[in-house]
Each structure stands twice: as C-alpha cells, then as structure tokens.
C-alpha positions as CSV (number, residue, x, y, z in Angstrom):
1,M,0.0,-0.1,0.0
2,T,1.0,3.4,-0.9
3,T,-0.2,6.7,0.7
4,Y,-1.4,9.2,-1.8
5,V,-2.3,12.7,-1.3
6,I,-5.4,13.4,-3.6
7,S,-7.0,16.7,-4.5
8,V,-10.9,16.6,-5.1
9,P,-12.2,20.0,-6.6
10,G,-15.7,21.0,-6.0
11,T,-18.2,24.0,-5.9
12,F,-20.6,25.1,-3.2
13,T,-23.5,25.9,-5.3
14,G,-25.9,27.1,-2.6
15,G,-23.0,28.4,-0.5
16,A,-21.7,26.9,2.8
17,G,-21.2,29.1,5.8
18,P,-18.3,28.9,8.3
19,D,-20.2,26.4,10.5
20,T,-20.4,24.0,7.5
21,R,-17.1,24.5,6.6
22,T,-15.8,23.8,9.9
23,E,-17.8,20.8,10.4
24,L,-16.7,19.6,7.0
25,A,-13.0,19.9,7.8
26,R,-13.6,18.3,11.2
27,A,-15.3,15.2,9.2
28,L,-12.3,15.0,7.0
29,R,-9.8,15.2,9.8
30,P,-8.6,11.7,9.7
31,E,-7.7,12.1,6.1
32,D,-5.7,15.4,6.8
33,P,-2.6,15.7,4.6
34,H,-0.6,17.2,7.4
35,R,-0.1,13.8,8.7
36,T,2.1,13.0,5.8
37,H,5.5,14.3,5.0
38,L,4.4,15.8,1.7
39,G,1.3,17.6,3.4
40,T,3.4,19.0,6.1
41,E,6.2,20.1,3.8
42,E,3.7,21.7,1.3
43,D,1.3,23.0,4.2
44,L,-1.7,21.4,2.4
45,D,-4.8,22.1,4.3
46,V,-7.7,19.4,4.0
47,L,-10.2,22.2,3.0
48,T,-9.4,25.3,0.9
49,V,-12.3,27.6,-0.2
50,N,-12.1,30.2,-2.9
51,D,-14.0,33.5,-3.2
52,D,-16.2,32.2,-5.8
53,D,-17.3,29.1,-3.6
54,T,-15.0,26.7,-5.5
55,F,-13.2,24.4,-3.0
56,T,-10.4,21.8,-2.9
57,L,-10.3,18.9,-0.6
58,R,-6.8,17.3,0.0
59,L,-7.1,14.0,1.3
60,T,-4.7,11.1,2.3
61,V,-5.5,7.9,1.0
62,D,-3.7,4.3,1.3
63,A,-4.1,2.5,-1.8
64,S,-2.3,0.1,-4.2
65,S,-2.7,2.3,-7.2
66,G,-3.4,6.1,-8.0
67,P,-6.7,5.2,-9.9
68,E,-7.9,3.4,-6.7
69,A,-6.6,6.1,-4.3
70,E,-8.7,8.7,-6.4
71,R,-11.7,6.6,-6.3
72,E,-11.5,6.1,-2.5
73,A,-10.9,9.9,-2.1
74,K,-14.0,10.8,-3.9
75,R,-16.3,8.4,-1.8
76,I,-14.6,9.8,1.3
77,A,-15.4,13.3,0.0
78,A,-19.0,12.6,-1.0
79,S,-19.5,10.9,2.3
80,A,-18.1,14.0,4.4
81,L,-20.3,16.4,2.4
82,S,-23.3,14.2,3.1
83,A,-22.5,14.1,6.8
84,V,-22.7,17.9,6.9
85,G,-26.0,18.2,4.7
86,L,-24.5,18.8,1.5
87,D,-25.6,16.5,-1.5
88,E,-24.2,16.2,-5.0
89,S,-26.5,19.1,-6.1
90,R,-25.3,21.6,-3.4
91,A,-21.3,20.6,-3.7
92,P,-20.8,18.8,-6.9
93,L,-17.3,17.4,-7.1
94,G,-14.9,17.4,-9.9
95,P,-12.3,14.8,-11.0
96,A,-10.0,13.7,-8.2
97,A,-6.2,14.1,-8.9
98,V,-3.1,12.6,-7.4
99,T,-1.4,15.6,-5.8
100,G,1.5,13.6,-4.5
101,I,2.8,10.4,-3.1
102,D,4.1,10.3,0.6
103,S,7.7,9.6,0.6
104,E,7.8,9.3,4.5
105,G,4.8,8.0,6.6
C-alpha cells in the first residue's frame, strides 16, 4: 500500500457558511494531509475555499494504485459532504487527481 495525497475539487452551489465548512473540515480530519511528510512540507490544508465558492479537498488515502486512491478519495469526500448536509446538487465534485505520493509516513 502507498499513501497518496489526492485533491478533489468542487463547488458550493448554494453556499456553505463558516459552521458548515468547520464541520466539513472536522469530518475529514482523519484524512488530513498534514499527517504526511508531503502535506506538512507543502502545508496542504484538508479544505481550501475560494471567493467564488469553489473548493479543494486534499485527502490522504492508502491504496495500491493512483486510480484506486482517486476513487476512494471521491467516496470519502462525498460521504463527508453528505454528513454535513451537502448533497451532490449543493456541492458537486470534479475529478480527483493525485497531488503527491508520501515518501515518508
């Protein structure tokens, strides 16, 4: 297994206030990239939101391949969004991409 850092973009179409964003970051805490060498070195936050309500989730995923890690990251992201009351229509996700591979666990 390899630890991947995966970026998953999306858009808050109905907006997401500070409380929702805090809850989302908390829900994703176990996958926070700061627990990896790459995430710490690059100072990658689990949730970044832009002024236009687009966002990026950066998650760590243990998987045997990049495509498998991307699929798992999308599943984790969708689950966390659902847990804070945001469905696919209120926070559609774009394609996941490998941001990096952790060289030191």
